[in-house]
C-alpha positions, 0 to 999 in steps of 0.5 A: 198772488193772482186770484182764482175764480171758478165759474161753473157752466154745465160741463166746462169751467173757467179758471181765471189766473187774473182778469186779463188772461183766462185759463180755460179748463174743460172738464166733463163729469157725470155728476155735480159732486165729481165736478165740484171735487175736480174743480177744487183739485184744479184750483189747488193745482193752479194756485200752487203753480202760480205761487212757484212760477210766473203766470206765463209758465204756469199757463203753459204747464196747465195747458200742456197737462 
């Protein structure tokens, strides 16, 4: 399975499905606590998508949600 790295920079976070295809997810939060919680949820969601579908399909689903 592809590894997922989350890098936090202010209000935007990047989740890499693999090194060559970054999936950028932008989230805006008022507090760091909320940001961490949402990033954990997001990472879990992407992991489950990657397990069940091809990378291209998972990327499309993530971007259309």
